[in-house]
N, C-alpha and C positions, 0 to 999 in steps of 0.2 A: 458362246451360244450361237449355233448356226441359225440361218434364216428359216422361218417356218413356211413350209409349202402349203398351198391351198389344199393339196390332197390329204393332209393331216388336219389342217385347221377346220375344214368343212365338216368332217365327221365329228370332231370335238364340239363344234358349235351345235350340230344337230343332236348329239347325245345329251349335251347339257340342256338344250331347249326342251327336248321330249321328256327327259327325266324330270326336269323342273316343272313342266306342265302338269304331269301326273301328280306330283307332290303338292303343287300350289292349288290344284283343283280340290284335292282332299282337304287341305287346310281351309280353303275358301268355304267349303260346305259347312264346316264346323263354325267358322266365324259368322257365316250367314245365319245359322241356327241361333247363335248367341245374340246377334243383332235383332232377330225376330222375337226372341224370348225377352230381352231386356233393353233393346235399343242399341244404337250405334256407338254410344259413348263407351260402355265397358268393352265392347268388341274392339273398338279402335284403340283403346288404352292397352288392352292385353296384347294386341297385335304389335303395337309400337314398342312395348317393353321387350317382347320376344325378338323383334328385329334389332333392337339395340344390343341385346345379349349376343345374337348371332354376329353382328358387326364387330363387337369386341373380340369374339372368338376368332374371327378371320384376321383381325389386326394382330392378335397374339400368335396365331399359328404361322402367318406369312413369313416373318423373319426367321423362325425356327427352321423352316424348310431350306433356307439358304445355307444352314450349317451342316446339312446332311449331304454326304457325298452323292453325286449324281447317280452312280450305278446302284448304290444301296437304296436310294429313294425310288428309282424306277422299279427295282425288284420288289420292294415292299408294297408300293402302290399297285404294281401289276398283279400281285397275288390277291390283294384285297379287292381290286376291280374285278378280277376273274370270279372270285367267290360271290361277290355282290351281283355281278351281271348274270352268272349262271343261276342264281336264286330267282332273279326276276324272270329269266327266260324259262326256267322250269315251270313256274306258276303260270306264266302266260301260255305255255304249251298245253298244260293240263286244263286251263280254262277254255282254250280254243278247242280242245278235244271234247269238252263237256264233262271232264272228270271233276272239275271244281266249278262252283257257281261264279258267275261274273259279278264284279263289284257294282253295286247300285247306289249312286249318289243320292237319289231321292229317299231310298230306305235309310241310308246313313244320316241324312238330314233329319228324318223323322225320329230315328233312334237317339240322336244327340239332343233334340228338343225334349224328348220324353225323359232322358237321363238328367238333364238340367232341372226339370220340374221335380223329379224324384229326389235329387240331392237337396234342393231347396226345402222340401218338406221334411226330409230326414234330419238335416243338420241344423235347421232353424238359424241359419246365418244370412248375412246380407246377400240378396239375390244378385246385386251388381258385382259383388266380390266373386261369387261362384261363376257368373257369366264371364267376367274378365279373366279369371284363372283358366277357364276352359279354352278361351281364345288364345291365351298365352301358351298353354301346353300344346295346342294344335299347331300353331305357327312355329314354335320352337322345335318340336319333334320332326315335323315335315321339313323345316328349314335346315336342320342338321344334316338330313340326307342330301339336300341340295348343295350345301357347303361341301360335304364329302365328295360328291360327284364332281363339282367344279374343280376342287383341289386335285382330286385323283386324275381327272382328265387333263388338266392343264399343267400340273407341276412337272418340272424337269424338262419341259420341251418348249417353253415360251408360249404356252397356250392358255395361261390363266385368264388373260383379258378376253380372248375369244370365247372361252368357256363361260366366263362371268357374263359376257354380253348375251350369250344364248340363254342363260338362266334369267337374266333381267328381262329379256324380251318375252319369255314365258310368263313372268309375273305380270308384266304390263298387259299382255293379251288376256289373261284370266281376269284381272281386275277390271279391265275395260268392258269385257263381255258381261261379267257378273254385275257391274254397276248398271248396265243397260237393261238386262232381263230380270235382275233381282230374284233369281231362283237357282237351285242347284244345277250345275252344268252336267246334266244327265246324258246329253247327246255327245259328249266327248268320247271317242272310241278308246277308252282307257286301256283295255286289254291289248289292242293293236299297238298303242303307244308303248306299253310295257314290253311287248314282244320285240319291238324295234330297239328299245333302250337296252333290253337284255342282250340282244345281238351285238349292239355297238360297244357296250361296256365289256362284254366277254372278249370281243376282238381287241379292244384296247388293252385288256388284261393280259392276253397272250403276247401282244406286241411289246408292252412295257416289260413284262417278265423276261422275254427273250433278250431285250436290250440290256436289262440289268444283269443277265447272265453272259453278256458279251456276244450274243448271236448277231451275225451279219445278215440282215434280211435282204433277200433278192429284191432289187428295185427300191431299196431303202424305205422311205415313208409310204410309197405307193402300195407296198405289200399289205398295208393296213386295210385297203379296200378289198383285197383278196380274202383276208380273214373275215371281214364283214360278210362277204358273199358266202363264204363257207359256213359260217354260223347260221346265216339266214336260211340257206338251203337245208341244212341239217334240222333246224327248228321246224320249218314248214313240213318236211318229210316226216318227222317224228309226230307232229300233231295230226297229220293225215292218216298215218298208220294207226294211231291210238283211236281216232274217230271211227275208222273202219272196223277196228277190233271191237269197239263198243257197240257198233251197229250190228255186227255179226252175232255178238253175244246176246243182244236184245231180241234178235229175230230167231 
């Protein structure tokens, strides 16, 4: 395994941090709704169990990655990253252009609280059980995306620890801010983050896919920065054109 250059490590850390920040903010909103609805105990219990499941998943998957040939691993992860990243980038472009509504954490918080109340009335089961299960599902589902991104960005290039560090930093940042303000993090520029994450994951996807197919990238790892710039420029230009088209159609 060759030494990891900062040119590749820094985009990996940034991609893992930004993607994890988005997912953790969404999970935190639901956990906060649960804690408001039934207190911190069921919220903390559901979160803890979900984190344990995620930890076991990482421990189980890690050794399996070592058994896969490097080229096959890079090709598979590259294709998955490209599909995943392009999906994020597409939605971010459409939201930036006004074709899709922006995600509202305050509205999500209110909707989750109302849903918990409705489920409690309808099912006539323990409120603590319902609240804990809601926290568990939120952390598990959002956490699975974080795990996938960390593994996808870091596998096969010695970047698992840098990517995991970026994800961990995002978790600490959200929990610290959330603990202080104790309300949904509605000020986080989520669509901007998703735009950036879509750009970086798409660039990594192309880079990994090329390496898996045996492509010799000009400048080696530094070509990743060129791919990031190309996706960013294309995304911004597409969003601008869509915004102008919508304005012309409205006028």
